[in-house]
N, C-alpha and C positions, 0 to 999 in steps of 0.2 A: 580727581574730582569726583565728587558725590552728588548727583543731581536728583536723588531720590525724593526730597522734600521740595523741589522746585516747582513753582506754579507758573503756568503759562495764561495771560490774558490775551485773547484775541477779539479785537473789536472791529475786525473788518465785516462788512455787512455780507458780502457774497464769498461762497465757500467753494463753488464750482461755476465760474462764469460760461463754460460749455453747457450747463444745464439751465441758464437764465432763459426766461420767456417774457418778452417786454410787449407792452401795448401803450396806449395813451389814453388821457381823458381829460375833461376841462376841470380846473380847480373850482372852489367855491370863491366869489369875490371877497376880497379883503380878509384872506386867510393865509397864513403861513405854513409852510410844510418844510419837514427836514428829511433827507434822505434816511429810509429806514422806517419811517412812520407806518403804523398800521392804519390803513383807510378803509372805509366804506365807498362802496360803488353803486350809484341809483341806477335805475333804469333808463335814466337820461343821459347815462355816462358822465356823470357829475361825481367828483370825490368830495369827501368830508371826511373830517377825523372821526376814526372809530370811537365809541363811547366807553369801551372796555377792551380788555384782551380777548374777548370772546365773540364780539361783533364786527370782525374786519373781513375785508374781502381780498385786498391786494396791499403790496408793499410800496411806499413811496420811492421812485428811482432818483430823485434829485432834490437839492434844496431849492425852495421857492419863497420869495419873500411876500407879505401880503399885498405890496404895491405891483410885484411882478404878477401875483395872481390876479388882481383887478384887471390890469393891462391884458392878460392873456384871454379872461374872459370876454372883454370889449372887443377883442380881435379874433375870437374864436380859436385861439392857439391852446392845443393840449400839451400835456407833458408826460414823460415818461413813468409807467408804473410797472412793477414786477407781478406776474400773475402765475409764475411757475419757477421752480428753480430751489437750489439748496442755499440756505441763508444762516447766519449765525444768530442764534436766539438772544444772545446776549447784546447784540447789536440793534434789534428792532426797539422801537419807541412808540409810546402815546402822546401825540402832540409835542414831540421833542424832548419827552422825558423817558429815559430808559425803563423797561419794565423791571418791577421789583422781583426778586427771585420767587417769591409766592405766586407770581402771576404767570411765569413761564410755562408751566406745565398745561394751563388753559390755552394760552396763545398757540402752543405747540399741537394741542388736539385739534383746535380750529384749522391749523395750517395743514393737517393731514386731510380734512375735510375739503380744504381749498386746492389740495394737490400741490401744496408748496411743503418743502422741508425745512424746518427750524431746528437745527441740530445743536446740541451741546457741545462747546469745544473748550 
């Protein structure tokens, strides 16, 4: 068997669970989130979607519907975010949409500043 021309696509978000560091923050009311979304974190510990691949702080740790987000805010319930670790660059997203190939380099550069590793796999 010849595997020289075989390509492998890994869409797992976490590449090393032992290096993950999590915390939690409040969502924004009526906003849906997908695990792997790049998020901005305010000084009030409230999450919003990053406006682009250069303006994010943390990675979303779970799927949250807009209705769940509203209920969480009402009840003061936070959800998990990743603030450190090794993650698959091909598995992160902006508002549920995977990053285009030409956006990954900027996201990885921001990740280094955030002490997060977005690795190419």
